[in-house]
N, C-alpha and C positions, 0 to 999 in steps of 0.2 A: 503492500499499499503506500510505501514513502519511496518508491522507486526514482520517482518524478523531484524528490527532495531530498537528497542524502543526507544534507546535513542535520535535517530533522531527525532522521532515522540513526544517526549516532548519538544525537541528544536522547531521545526518547528509548531506543532499544539498543543499548550499546554492545551488549553481548551478542545478541544476533547478528548486529550491523559487523561486528568486528570477524564473527565465524564466516559469515557472506564474503567481506573483503580478502580473508586468505584465501578461501576458496577461489576468488578471481585470478592470486598469482599463479595458480597451476598452470595459466595459460603461458607463461613464460617458459614453464617444463616443455610444454608442447612445441613451443617455438624452437626451443635448444633440440629437442627430438628431430624434428622435421629437418632443421640445417643439417643435423648429422645424415639423416636419410638421403638428404641432396647431394650431401658430399662423398655419400656412398656411390650415387647416381656418376658423379663427376668421375670418380676413381673407375668404375666399372667401363666407363666411355672411352677411357684414357685422356681425361682433360683435367685431371687434378691441378695441374699447374695455372689453371685459367678458372679456378672456383671462385665464385663470388657468393656471398650470403643470400639465401632467397630474398626475393624482392616481398612487398604486400600482396602481390597477386601474382595467380599462376601464370598469367599472360608474359607480364615482365620477368618472370623466373626462367620460363621456358626462352622466351627470346636472348636471355644469357647465353643458355647451352646453345643455341643455334649460333651465336655472336663465337662464341669459343670454338666450335667446330669449324666455323668458316677460318678462325685465325689458324688452326692447326692443319687445315688443307692449304691454306696459303703459306704455312711455312714461318709465319709470324710469330717472333719469341712471346711467352707470356710476360716478360718485362714490357712488352710495347702495349699490351692487352690492359697491364694496370696503370701503365706511366699515365702521368698528367702533364697536361701542356695550358698554359694560362687558365688555371684552376679547372680546366674541363678535361676529363679523360679522353686521351689519344684515340682511344679504340672507336669512338663514338665518329669522331670525323674521318677514319679510315672505312668505316663501313659506308657513311655517307657519300665518300668519294665512289663508292664502288657499288653502291645501290639505291641510291637517292631517287634517281630518274624513274626506277621501275616502282617507285611507293606510292602510295595511296594519298601520302601525306602531301607529295609534290604535284601529284596529276590532279588533285581536288584544287589547285590554285591557277590551273590552266584554263579561265574562264574567256579571257581577254579576247573576242572573237575568234574563239577555237573550239573546236570539238574533243579536244585531247582529254578534257576532263573526264569525259563518260568512262575511260579507260581504266579510272582509280574503282568502278563499282564492282564488286565481285558478287554474283547471283548465289543465293544458298541452294539447296536440295530440292529436290523435286516434289512437289505436296498436292497432288490432284485425285479428284473422284473421276475414275475410268469409267464408272457404270453408275451415273447419277439417277437412272429411273428405276434403280433396284432399291425396293424397301426393306424387303428380308431374304434371305438365303435359307432356304430347309436343304442343306447338300452337306455333303461332307468338305470340309473346309480346312484350309492350312495356313500358316504364317511363313511366307517366303521372306528370307532375310539375307543381304547380301554381308557375310561375316567378315568382320575387319575390313569393310568398305576404304575408308580414309587410310588407313596404314597399307592395304595392299597395293592402291594407286598410286600412293607418293612414293613407295619403294621403286616405283619404276621409271617416276618423272625425272627428268633434268632440273638442275637449278644453276640459278646463271648469277654471276658477279661481272659488272662493267656497263657500257654503254649501248642501249638498246636502239634499234631504228623506230622512229616515228612515221605516221603519214596522219594528215590534219585534212579533213574533208571538207572544211569550213565552207570553201570558195568555190568548190566544183561537186559533180554529182556523178560518181563513178559505180557503174554496178557490178553488184557481187562477182558476176561471172566474168567480166572483164576485167576486175581487179585481182581475182585469182588467175586469169592468164597472164597478168603483169607480174604478179608476185609469189603465186603458190609454190614454184619451182625453188623458190630463193631462199626456203626454210625446211628444215625436218621437222616432222611431225613434234608438237608439243612445244614449238617454238615460238607461237604467235598470238593475239587475240585481236579480233576485230569488231568494232561496235557496229551494228546495221540498223536500218530502216527501212520501212516501205514509204514513198512518196507519199506527201499529205492527200488523203482523198484517193488515192489508189489501192484498191483491196486485191488480195491474193484471189484468183480463179480456183485454185484446189486447197481446201481447208488442211491446216496443220495443227498437231496441239504438242509439240516438241519445244519450239522455240518461245521463251517467255519474254516478256516486254516489261519494261520499267519506266513508269511514269514519274516523270520529275514533279516536284512541287513547282510552283510559280516562280517563287523567288529565292535564290540562294541565300547562305547565311554570311555572314561575315566574322572575321578573326582577326586578332592582333598576330603577327608573323614578323620574327626576326629577320630584317633585310638589309645586307651591310652594317650589320650590327646596331641596327635601331629597330624598334618594332613598330610596324605601320599597320593600320587598319588595311584586310585585302578581302575582296569576296571570296568565298570559297563555296564549293560542292558539298552538299551535306548527304551522303551516301544513305545514310539511314531514315532519309526521309523518302517521300513521294511514295509508290506501292507497286507492287509487281504482280501482273497478269496476264493469264495467257489469253491471248486472241487468237481467233482460229483463221481470219482472213486480214489481220493488219499486224504488223511487227514494228516497236517502239522500242528503241535503244537495248538491241539484244546482241549477248555475247556469240562470236564465231570463234571458235577453235578446229585444229586439224580433226578432232572427232566429230564435230559438228558438219564438216565439208563431207566426212564418209557417210553420215546419215544422209546428207542431202542426195548424194550419188547412189544412195539406196532404195531412192522413190524411183516412181514410175517416170519416163523421160518428158513428158507433160509436166508433173509435178516439179521435177528438178528445174527445168527451164523457167516454170514459174516464179520460182524462188530467185534464182540465179538472174532473173531480168527486172524482178521487181524489189529487190534488196539494194539500198544504196549504202554503201561504206562511208561511215561518218567519221571513224579514225579508227587509227591501228597503233599496235605496239608489237615489236619481234626482233628476234635476234637472226639475223641473215646469215646464213653459212658462208658468205665469203668475208665476213668481219671476224670469225672466231679466230680466237688467240691475237687478235689485233686490237679488236675493241671490247671484246668480252670473253669469258670463261665460262667454262661448264663443269660440271660434276654431278653424276648420278644422285639424287637425293636418299635413296637407299644406302649408298655408300657412304655419303656424307653422314648420317645420322639414323636414318630409320631403321636400316636392318639391324644396327646395334641395340637400337631401344627394342625392337619384335625380339629379338634373341635373348635378352635380359630378361624381357617380360615372362617369355614362354618358360625359361628355368625356373623363376620363382612361383609361376605359375602350378606347376607339376605339384609341389607340395604345400600350396596355399590351404588347403582343407585342414591339413594337421599343424600347421606352423603358422601362428599369428602374423609374426614377423614377415615371414614370406608373402603372406596374404597382403599386407600394408604395403611391401617394396612392388607386386605384381600391377596392384591399383595405381601406385605411383607413376610406374612404367607407363600403364595404360592412360592416363591423367595426360603426362608429358606427350606421347605419340599424339592426342588428337588435338593437344595444342599447339602443336607443330603448325596443324592448318591454319588455327586462329591465327597465329604470330604472322603467316604470309599473307594474310588479308587484312591484317589491321593496320591504321595509320597510326596508331601511337609506337610503333617499334622500326628501328632503320633496317633490321632485318628483313623485313616484308618483301614480297616481290608480287604483283598483281597477276602477271604471266603465270608463275607457279600457281599461285590460287585458282585463277579460272581454270587452268587445266585439272586439278583435283576436283571442281565441283562439277564442271560439264562432264567428265567422263563417269562419273558416279551418276550424275543425271540421266547418261545415256543407258548405262547399265541397267538402271532402275526401268527406265521409260519401255527397254527391249523385255524386261521380264514381265512389267505390267502388261505389255501389249500380246506377245507371245502367250502367255497363259492365262490371258483374258481375266486377269485379277480385278479385284473390286476399285484398289486406287493405290497411289505412291505415298508414302511417308520417307523422304531422304533416303533410307537404303533398306526398306523393307515393304510388302504389301500383304493384303488378306486377300485370298480367293477360293474359289472352288476347286477341287481336283478333278470333278468330271467334265469341266468344260475348258479345254483349250484350243488354239487356234492352229490348223493345218491345212497344207494344201490339199485338193482334190486332184487324183491321179498326177499327171506331170506338169501342173499349173505350179506358177509361183506366186505367192502372196507377197505383194509389195506393202510398205510401211503404211504409204497412205492410204489405201483402202481401210485400215484399221480405225480410222480417227472417229467415227461415229458408229462402231459396232454395235454398241447397246441400243441402237434406235431400229435394228432390225431383225423380225423374227427368224425361227430356224428355217422357213420355207425359204426367204431370199438369201439367207446365209448359203443355204446348200447350192443355191446358183453360183 
């Protein structure tokens, strides 16, 4: 009853208050134990020389682990990592020199007669009702789940340092088909992100239900940003505002990756051409093959960090049921793995990279979409779906089923589907 006025509690109920206060001091013991667990993580990752005390959030703590992994990959001594220069840690400037241009914090400032700000937006997981007319299912149902979705795809992806290539379509209108003819062969898979929209008033002829639109708020925000050593007010894009929606015949501010291009090429020829002719490229970021080891460097994200994290989690998980300490460690490793993704798309950390982040989410969205469509599931939530075991999609005879045929499957009865 006195939590809102602790001084009164101390005066009127001193014994109770003192017992309560001493209990609060146990938080320090928790923090010490957590710091020791994290020190163990650094040791097991071979990063013990770069160890920093955990921050107040798991995001900032994991960002330090990613930074330490980058320094070790680059062969930069731990003394440089911990060194200060003009009261600032040198590591921050080293990371900014190598990663700032591909970060959401930089891209959100590119609003002045430019479409580059769009590139800082990272779309989340697929969340959609695939069968909106179904009210109940009296059938054998199952929960389909992509096990370790984020860690599995991250282990396969490239990670980048250096200067990316940019395209700003603010002053021209280039169709996606033409843009791919010009640039697709310049990139390896998972090395680029384009942002596209249909022209105002021009609708797609063939409906689709994979590409997600981002409808921006009417006004951008404003923030004080350090520029040439001074704080100045600057307009910024606020990526957490606006809303994401799936329009079947219109696309607004949608990401295109190499996985998206593969999806487009799997559609019928008419549906392919519809998208390639009507989607306009607004902006692009990528790492061109010709600039590798000149302007930028790459390493497999699994090799950099994820494989070691997965390996250590598997080691502790084996005996997690019988050993509480092992269970705590495997939970901590799981949390770190999932947070590596969050660090990649956050504007708060210099170790973020929107190209990497968008590859992760788009690959998982596509995987869940294919599972949802092929197994005729009820609907997708990030990495899983519920669905009937007795109704799946399959081709009759030698026919092939194109993905665009499955957009409105729920609208048809069995007689039409048979045809």
